[in-house]
N, C-alpha and C positions, 0 to 999 in steps of 0.2 A: 838856347835857340829854340823857338817855338814854331810849330807848323801852322799855328793860327795867325796868319799874316793878312793884312788888308788885301782885299781882292780875291782871296781864296773862296771858292764856292762850296758851302757846306749844305748838305741836304739832311733833314731830320725826319725820320719815320716816327709817327706818333707825336708830332710836334705840339699837340694840344694837351698833353699830359702835364701833371704838376711839375715834374722835374725837367722835362724837355722844353717846356715853354719858357721857363726862366733862362735856360741855357741858350735858347735861340736869341733872347733879348741881349744877353751878355755878348755873344759872338757878333750880333748885328751892330752893337755899339762899339765893338772893337774894330769895326770897319770891314768885316767879312761880308760876302754875299750869302745870305741865308734863305733857304727855301725849305718847304716841308710838306707833309701830308698827314691827314688824320682820317679816321673812319667816318666821321660825321661833323657837320658844322657845330660850333659852340661859341659861347661868349668869349672864351679864351682865344680861340682861333680868330674871331673877329678883331680882338684887340691886337693880335700879332699883325694881321693884315693892315690895320690902321697905322701901324708903325712902319709899314713898307716891306713887310716880309711876305713873300708869295707862298700861299698855302693852297694845296689841292685837296679835294675830297676823294678818298680812296687811294689805292696803290696801283702804280703803273711803272713799268721799266722805263718809260719815256721820261719820267721825272729825273732820271739820272743823267740826262743829256747835259754835258758841260760841267758836271759835278766833280769836284776834287776829293771831297771827304763825305762819307756816308755814315751818319750816326744812327745807331739802332739800340733797342732795349731788349732784355731777355724775353720780353713778352712777344717779340716778333718771331714768327716761325721761320726756320731756315729755308723753307720752300716758298716763302713769300716772293712775289715777283720782283720787288725792288731789291731784296736781299740777293737773289740769284743774279739779277742784272748787274749789281755792283760787283759781285764776284767775277762775272764773265768779262766785265770791262776793265778790271784791274784797278777799280776805284779804291782809295784808302778807306778801310772800314774800321770804325771805332765804336766801342761801347762807352757807356757813361763812366765806368771805372777808368778807362783809358783817357777820357776827356778830363776827369778830375786829376789824374796824374799829370797830364800835360799842363793844366792850369796851375798846378802846384809848382811847376818848374819855371813858369813865366811870371807869376805874381806871388806876392806875400799873402799867403792864405791864413786867415784867422778862422778856425773851425769850431763848431759846436756839435757834439755827437752824443749818442745815447739811444736806447731803444724807444724812448718817448721824451717829449719836451723839446725836440730839436728845432722845430719851426718856431715855437714860442721864444726860445732862447736866442736863436739867430735873429729874429725880429728885434728882440731887446738890444742885442749888440749893434744892429744897424742903427737904432736910435741913439745909442751911446756914442758911436763914432760920428754920427751926424751932428750931435750936440758939441762934439769936440772940434768940429770944423775940418776933420780929416776927409779926404776924397776917396773913400772906400766904396768899392762896388759890393754887390750882394747877389747871392744865388741861393734860393730856398724854395720850399714847396708851396708857398702861398704868398699873396700880396702882403706888403707891410703896411698896416693901417697907419695913416698919417704921413707915409713916405712915398708909397707907390708900388710899382709892379714887383714881381718876385725875382726879376733879373735886372741887373744894372751894372755897367762897367765903370770902375773908378781907377784913378791913376796911382793911388797910394797902396792899393791892395784889394783883397776880396774877402768879404765875410761869407762863409760857406756853411750851409747845412750839410754836415758830413753824414751821409746816409750809409748805413751798414747793410741794407737789404741786398741780397744776391752779390755780395762782395764788392759793392760799388766803391767803397773807400780803400780797397786793397792796394791800389797803386799810388795813393795820395801821400805826399810828404808835406804836411802843413808846417807853417812857421810857428803857430801857437794853437793850442787845442784845449777846449773845455769839455770835460766828460761829466755828463749829468747823471747817468744811471746805466745799468746793464741788467736786463732780465730776459728769460727765454723768449726768443722770437726768431722767425725765419729758419726754424730748425729743419724744414724741408730742404734747405740749401746747406746749412752748416752741419747738420747731422747730429750735433750734441751741444749742450750748453758749454762743455769744455772747449770745443772748437770755436764757439762764438766768443768766449772770454779771451781765447788766444788771439783772435783777430783784433779785438779791442786793445789788447796788450801790444800787439805789433804796431798799430797806428800810433800809440803813445810813444813807442820806441823810435818810430820814423820821424816824429815831430822834432824839428831842429831847434825850437825855442821852448818857451814855458809850456808845461802841461799842468792844468789845474783840474781838481776832481772834487765832486760832492762827497765828502768823507762818510756821511751816514749811510750811503747806499752800499749794501752788501756786495752786489755784483760789481760795482765800480771798484771797490776795494780788492775784490778777487782778481780783476783784470790788472789793477795796478801792481799787485804782488807778482804777477807774471812778467810785467814790463821791465825791460832793461834800461830804465831811465829814472831820474828823480821826478817825483810827482808832488805838486804843491796842493795841500789839502784845504778844503773850504767846509765850514760847518761849525757847530758849537764846539769851542775848545780847540779849533784847528789853527793853522797858520793864518788863515783869514777867518777870524771868529765871527760867528753870526749869533746875535743875541736880541733880546727884547722883541721876540716875534709875536705879532698880534694879527689875527685873522678875523675879518668881518665879512658881511655879506657881499659887499661890492669893492672891498679894498683890503690890502694887507700892509703891515709896517714891520721894519726890522732895522737893526743897527749892524753894520759890518766894519770891522777894524782889521788892518793888516799892516805890512811893512811901510807902505806909503799911502794908506787909505784909512779914513775914519769918517763915515757918513751915516746919517739917519735917513732912511729911504722909505717913502710912501708910494706903494704901487696902486694903480687904478684897476688892478685885477686881484682876485682873492685866491686863497689857498696856500697851504704850506709848500706844495709843490712849486708854486710860482715864486715863493721866497727862495727856494732852493735854486730854481733857474736863474733868478736875478742875482743871487749871491755868486754863482759860478761866473756869470757874465761880468759882474763887478770886479771880481778877483782877476779874471783873465784880462779885462780892459786895463786894470792897474798894472799888470805884469807887462803889457805892451806899451806902457807909457802914457795912458790917458789919466788926466787929473781927476781928483775926487768930485769936484763940482760938475764936470761934464758927465761923469758916471751917474751922479744923482739926477741931473736934469734929463739925461737920456732915458733912464729907467722910469722916471716919473712922467715922461711923455708917452711911454708905451701904452697903447689903448687896448691891447689884447690882440690875439691872432684869430683869423677867421675860423669858425667852427670850434672854438675853444671857450667853454663856459659862456656861450653867446646867448644873451637874453633875448627871447622872442616875443614875450607878452604874458598875459595872465589868463588862466582858465579856472573858473569857480573860486577866484581869490588866490589861486596858487601861481607862483612864478613858473614859467616854462622856459627851459634852456635847451640848446643844442650843444653837444660836445663830441668831438672827434674820437674820444677815448675808445680804443678797441683792443687793448691789452689789459690783463688783470691789474697791473700796477697803475695804469692810467685811470681805470675805473675806480680803484681804491682812492687814488689821489683826488679825483673829482668829488666823490661822495664824502670823503673825509673833510674836504674843504667846505662842502655844503653844510655838514653837521657842525663844523667849527664856526661857520658863519651865522649859525642860529636857526637853521631849518630843522624842525623836530620830526616831521612826518615826510619822508622822502619816497617818491615813486620814480621808478626807472623803466624806460623802454630800451632794451638792448638788442641790437642786430649783430650777431656774430659775423666776422669778416674773414673770408677765405676758408676753404675746406681743410687745407693742411694745418692752418693755425688752430682751428677748432679741434681737430684730431690730436694735435700735439699738446695743447695746453687747456683743452676744454674744461677739465675738472677744476683748474685753478680759477676759473671765473666764478665758481660757487662762493668762496669766501669774500670775493670782491663785491658781488651782487648782494651778499648777505648784509652789507652795510646799508642797504635800502630797507624800507619797511614793506614795500611791495614791488615786485618786478614782473614785467612782461618781456618774454624772450621770443624773438621772431625766428624765422628760418634764416639760413645762412646767405649772406651776400657773397656769391662765389668769386666775384672778380674774374670770371672767365675760366676758373679752374675746373677740371673734370671731377666728378664725384661718383666714382665707380662703386663705392660702398653704400651710397645713398644716405650719407650722414646728414642729419638735420639739426636745427637749433635745439631740439629736445635734449640732445646730449648735454648742452649747457644748462638748460632748465632743470634737469635731473640732479645737477650738482648744487643747486641752490636750496638752502635749508629754510629760509624765510618764505612767506607766502609768494607764490610765483604762478604765472600762467604762460603756457607756450601757445603761440599763434603761428600757424603756417603761412598765413596770408596777411600782408601788411594792411590790407583794407579792413581787417578785423581789429586793429589796434584801438581805434577811437571807441568803438562799441564796447570793447573789453574794459577800457579805462572808465567809461561812463557807468558800466554795470558793476564793476568791482571796487572802485575807489570812492569811498564815502567821504574821506577827509584826507587832505594832503596839503603841505605847504609849498611843495615844489615838484615839478615833473621834469625829468631829464630824458632827452632822446639821445642815446649814446650809440656810436658806431661810425665806421669809416665808409659805409655804403650810402644808401639813399633813404634810410629810415626817417630822417628829419622832415621829409616831405609830408609825413603824416602829422607832424606838429602843426602845420598850417591848417590841416583838416580839423584838428582838435580845436584850435583857436577860432576858426571860422564857424565852428558848430555851436559856439556859445555855451550856455549853462546846460548841465546834464540833468537839471531838476525839471 
């Protein structure tokens, strides 16, 4: 029995965020009355309003009038006016973790998880299920190119991006789960990599149906070793064997064979990491009963995810891309894909994301950025975190062995590239913050000659 019944009024604080906006759409399509607020207008808020969801700017206790359930994120202060109003009125208060847990009891959840690649893999699975004709909903952190918004309700089940940040997946009991990778992240919350691995192991154990895992990933193997359940492996020589991998500049190909699956697949995105994502999706889809032809059609229809290896234009004959990569493993995957695709001289602009992440894994960015020929490292995009130690992006730049420049002001990126880069095949703007806005300035500026 779910508390999310038609007519229930749910109010969402921070409704314009990547996770909350999709959740608003799912609950709205389930027949609930959904309202919300956000700190400022945005295109995401506008799209929610267009769908009939009432959104206010700013926070006020008056927004809780007539509300049955108040949804909030860890980013919301406990002295926030809406938070305290919900408490005083006796409104049911729920976190995203509790919402995930509730959805898992009322719908058949097919989840994709890992410290990176989740949005991409969840988008891939949405395409596969769409190709199969199943009426699955979706909930993830970005729109699905070719299908629509990041939230949608379906009657057959829910494809869910299973987010590990701040314990979001701690109450979820999925029906089926694909594990892409595990590397150190959110250690400000988990405290240690051992605790993070145990949380991934626990969700594998809580999954009631098949669990598939990308076997070559060391972190995923470590989590699987802790899990009290059988795990189906994917990768070269695994239960679902992945072979004949070919990576080119704008596409990738591979062959996957398993108990009920044998398909040659061509992706419209590049990179060995996307082969891994697609292979986990293919294996998981096969385990939940999707036929091979639908799996192949769905994966071949996938156009990429927003801000993932997104081609923006050319500068001085070099291709310019934006990519959301903000962890060492993500950066390594992106730059390895670029090298494998034929780019010989690689330039990177990287904006570290969050103070705590930079402190916890800052040195690990060095080997990842060393895969480029030249790197520009900016100051940290704090995402609202306090910075009492005054940490800057120079911590990351100092870990890089290859030619590197630290710039404290984003406005200096373009001039730095023009003065320092004599030859390059490709420029990547990497990070989860706002660094990519400078790509437009670079492209608009034309030749540096």
